[in-house]
BALUMKOL-489011 format. One record per atom (N, C-alpha, C, O): x, y, z; residue in one letter; atom name. Coordinates in steps of 0.2 Angstrom, whole numbers, padded with zeros to 4 digits. Example, Ala and Ser with C-alpha at 12.3 -4.5 7.8 and 13.67 -1.06 7.14 Angstrom:
BEGIN
> 0066  -0028  0039  A  N
> 0062  -0022  0039  A  CA
> 0066  -0016  0039  A  C
> 0071  -0017  0042  A  O
> 0064  -0011  0035  S  N
> 0068  -0005  0036  S  CA
> 0064  0000  0039  S  C
> 0067  0006  0040  S  O
***
This chain:
BEGIN
> 0538  0506  0358  M  N
> 0530  0507  0357  M  CA
> 0528  0508  0365  M  C
> 0526  0513  0367  M  O
> 0528  0502  0368  I  N
> 0525  0503  0375  I  CA
> 0528  0508  0379  I  C
> 0525  0512  0383  I  O
> 0534  0509  0378  D  N
> 0538  0514  0383  D  CA
> 0535  0522  0381  D  C
> 0534  0526  0386  D  O
> 0533  0522  0375  S  N
> 0529  0528  0373  S  CA
> 0522  0529  0377  S  C
> 0521  0534  0380  S  O
> 0519  0524  0376  V  N
> 0512  0524  0379  V  CA
> 0512  0524  0388  V  C
> 0508  0528  0391  V  O
> 0517  0521  0390  I  N
> 0517  0522  0398  I  CA
> 0520  0529  0399  I  C
> 0518  0532  0405  I  O
> 0524  0532  0395  L  N
> 0525  0539  0396  L  CA
> 0521  0544  0395  L  C
> 0521  0549  0398  L  O
> 0516  0542  0390  L  N
> 0511  0546  0389  L  CA
> 0506  0547  0394  L  C
> 0503  0552  0395  L  O
> 0504  0541  0397  L  N
> 0499  0540  0402  L  CA
> 0501  0543  0408  L  C
> 0497  0546  0412  L  O
> 0508  0544  0410  M  N
> 0510  0546  0416  M  CA
> 0511  0554  0415  M  C
> 0512  0558  0420  M  O
> 0510  0557  0409  S  N
> 0511  0564  0408  S  CA
> 0504  0568  0410  S  C
> 0499  0564  0411  S  O
> 0505  0573  0411  T  N
> 0499  0578  0413  T  CA
> 0493  0577  0407  T  C
> 0488  0576  0409  T  O
> 0494  0577  0401  P  N
> 0489  0576  0396  P  CA
> 0486  0569  0396  P  C
> 0480  0568  0395  P  O
> 0490  0564  0398  G  N
> 0488  0557  0398  G  CA
> 0483  0555  0404  G  C
> 0478  0551  0404  G  O
> 0485  0559  0410  K  N
> 0481  0559  0417  K  CA
> 0474  0563  0415  K  C
> 0469  0560  0417  K  O
> 0475  0568  0411  M  N
> 0468  0571  0410  M  CA
> 0464  0567  0404  M  C
> 0458  0567  0404  M  O
> 0467  0563  0400  L  N
> 0464  0558  0395  L  CA
> 0461  0552  0400  L  C
> 0455  0551  0399  L  O
> 0464  0550  0404  R  N
> 0461  0545  0409  R  CA
> 0456  0548  0413  R  C
> 0451  0544  0414  R  O
> 0455  0553  0415  V  N
> 0450  0556  0418  V  CA
> 0444  0557  0414  V  C
> 0438  0556  0416  V  O
> 0445  0559  0407  V  N
> 0440  0560  0402  V  CA
> 0437  0553  0400  V  C
> 0431  0552  0399  V  O
> 0441  0548  0399  V  N
> 0439  0541  0398  V  CA
> 0435  0538  0403  V  C
> 0430  0535  0402  V  O
> 0437  0539  0410  G  N
> 0433  0537  0416  G  CA
> 0426  0541  0416  G  C
> 0421  0537  0417  G  O
> 0426  0547  0414  L  N
> 0419  0551  0415  L  CA
> 0415  0548  0408  L  C
> 0409  0549  0408  L  O
> 0418  0546  0403  V  N
> 0414  0543  0398  V  CA
> 0411  0537  0400  V  C
> 0405  0536  0399  V  O
> 0415  0532  0404  V  N
> 0413  0525  0405  V  CA
> 0408  0527  0411  V  C
> 0402  0524  0411  V  O
> 0408  0532  0415  I  N
> 0403  0532  0419  I  CA
> 0397  0534  0416  I  C
> 0391  0531  0418  I  O
> 0396  0539  0412  G  N
> 0391  0541  0408  G  CA
> 0388  0535  0405  G  C
> 0382  0535  0405  G  O
> 0392  0531  0401  V  N
> 0388  0526  0398  V  CA
> 0386  0521  0403  V  C
> 0380  0519  0401  V  O
> 0388  0520  0408  G  N
> 0385  0515  0413  G  CA
> 0379  0518  0416  G  C
> 0374  0514  0417  G  O
> 0378  0525  0417  I  N
> 0373  0528  0420  I  CA
> 0367  0529  0415  I  C
> 0361  0528  0417  I  O
> 0369  0532  0409  L  N
> 0364  0534  0405  L  CA
> 0361  0529  0399  L  C
> 0356  0530  0397  L  O
> 0366  0525  0397  I  N
> 0365  0520  0392  I  CA
> 0363  0513  0395  I  C
> 0359  0510  0393  I  O
> 0368  0511  0399  I  N
> 0367  0504  0401  I  CA
> 0361  0503  0406  I  C
> 0357  0499  0405  I  O
> 0362  0508  0411  Q  N
> 0357  0508  0417  Q  CA
> 0356  0502  0421  Q  C
> 0359  0496  0420  Q  O
> 0352  0503  0426  G  N
> 0352  0496  0431  G  CA
> 0359  0495  0434  G  C
> 0363  0499  0435  G  O
> 0358  0488  0437  T  N
> 0363  0486  0441  T  CA
> 0369  0486  0436  T  C
> 0374  0489  0438  T  O
> 0369  0483  0430  A  N
> 0375  0482  0426  A  CA
> 0378  0489  0424  A  C
> 0384  0490  0424  A  O
> 0373  0495  0423  G  N
> 0376  0502  0423  G  CA
> 0380  0505  0429  G  C
> 0385  0508  0428  G  O
> 0377  0503  0434  F  N
> 0381  0504  0441  F  CA
> 0388  0501  0441  F  C
> 0393  0504  0443  F  O
> 0388  0495  0439  V  N
> 0395  0491  0439  V  CA
> 0399  0495  0435  V  C
> 0404  0498  0437  V  O
> 0396  0496  0429  V  N
> 0401  0500  0424  V  CA
> 0403  0507  0426  V  C
> 0408  0509  0425  V  O
> 0398  0511  0430  A  N
> 0401  0517  0432  A  CA
> 0406  0517  0437  A  C
> 0410  0521  0438  A  O
> 0405  0511  0441  V  N
> 0410  0511  0446  V  CA
> 0417  0509  0443  V  C
> 0422  0512  0445  V  O
> 0417  0505  0438  I  N
> 0423  0503  0435  I  CA
> 0427  0510  0432  I  C
> 0433  0511  0432  I  O
> 0422  0515  0429  G  N
> 0425  0521  0427  G  CA
> 0428  0525  0432  G  C
> 0431  0530  0430  G  O
> 0426  0524  0439  L  N
> 0430  0527  0444  L  CA
> 0438  0525  0445  L  C
> 0442  0529  0447  L  O
> 0439  0520  0442  I  N
> 0446  0517  0442  I  CA
> 0452  0521  0439  I  C
> 0457  0523  0442  I  O
> 0451  0523  0433  P  N
> 0455  0527  0430  P  CA
> 0455  0535  0432  P  C
> 0460  0538  0431  P  O
> 0450  0537  0434  I  N
> 0450  0543  0438  I  CA
> 0454  0544  0444  I  C
> 0458  0549  0445  I  O
> 0452  0538  0449  F  N
> 0457  0539  0455  F  CA
> 0464  0537  0453  F  C
> 0468  0539  0457  F  O
> 0466  0533  0448  A  N
> 0473  0531  0447  A  CA
> 0476  0538  0444  A  C
> 0482  0539  0445  A  O
> 0473  0541  0440  A  N
> 0475  0547  0437  A  CA
> 0477  0553  0442  A  C
> 0482  0556  0442  A  O
> 0472  0553  0447  L  N
> 0472  0559  0452  L  CA
> 0478  0556  0457  L  C
> 0481  0561  0460  L  O
> 0479  0550  0458  A  N
> 0484  0547  0463  A  CA
> 0491  0548  0459  A  C
> 0496  0548  0462  A  O
> 0491  0548  0453  G  N
> 0498  0548  0450  G  CA
> 0500  0542  0448  G  C
> 0506  0542  0447  G  O
> 0497  0537  0447  I  N
> 0500  0530  0446  I  CA
> 0495  0527  0439  I  C
> 0489  0528  0437  I  O
> 0499  0523  0437  C  N
> 0496  0519  0430  C  CA
> 0496  0512  0432  C  C
> 0501  0509  0434  C  O
> 0490  0509  0432  L  N
> 0488  0503  0434  L  CA
> 0491  0497  0429  L  C
> 0492  0491  0431  L  O
> 0493  0499  0423  I  N
> 0495  0494  0418  I  CA
> 0502  0495  0417  I  C
> 0505  0491  0414  I  O
> 0505  0498  0420  A  N
> 0513  0499  0420  A  CA
> 0517  0494  0423  A  C
> 0522  0493  0420  A  O
> 0515  0490  0428  P  N
> 0519  0484  0430  P  CA
> 0518  0478  0425  P  C
> 0522  0474  0425  P  O
> 0514  0478  0421  L  N
> 0513  0472  0416  L  CA
> 0519  0473  0411  L  C
> 0521  0469  0408  L  O
> 0521  0479  0410  F  N
> 0526  0480  0405  F  CA
> 0533  0482  0408  F  C
> 0537  0486  0405  F  O
> 0535  0480  0414  G  N
> 0540  0481  0417  G  CA
> 0542  0488  0421  G  C
> 0548  0490  0421  G  O
> 0537  0492  0422  Y  N
> 0537  0498  0426  Y  CA
> 0534  0497  0432  Y  C
> 0531  0493  0433  Y  O
> 0535  0502  0437  T  N
> 0532  0503  0443  T  CA
> 0526  0507  0442  T  C
> 0525  0510  0437  T  O
> 0522  0506  0447  F  N
> 0515  0510  0446  F  CA
> 0517  0518  0446  F  C
> 0512  0521  0443  F  O
> 0522  0520  0447  E  N
> 0523  0527  0446  E  CA
> 0526  0529  0440  E  C
> 0527  0535  0438  E  O
> 0527  0524  0435  G  N
> 0529  0524  0429  G  CA
> 0537  0524  0428  G  C
> 0540  0526  0423  G  O
> 0541  0522  0433  L  N
> 0548  0521  0432  L  CA
> 0550  0515  0429  L  C
> 0547  0510  0431  L  O
> 0554  0514  0426  K  N
> 0557  0508  0422  K  CA
> 0561  0504  0429  K  C
> 0564  0506  0433  K  O
> 0559  0497  0428  R  N
> 0562  0493  0433  R  CA
> 0569  0491  0431  R  C
> 0570  0491  0425  R  O
> 0574  0490  0436  E  N
> 0581  0488  0433  E  CA
> 0581  0481  0432  E  C
> 0586  0478  0431  E  O
***
């Protein structure tokens, strides 16, 4: 199950999904939460966008993969 999730997140559709999720989080922060808390949420929304653009998966090491999605030996 986890293998499938990591492989999905490292695929092109998975990267596009992370960009979309990041944009949604930024929108929620700016348009709904607003203020300082909204700004913090918006900055957090940048994390999945930058990770997708860099080609890394930040949760992969938690499941025995490298940041690039390769299985550790």
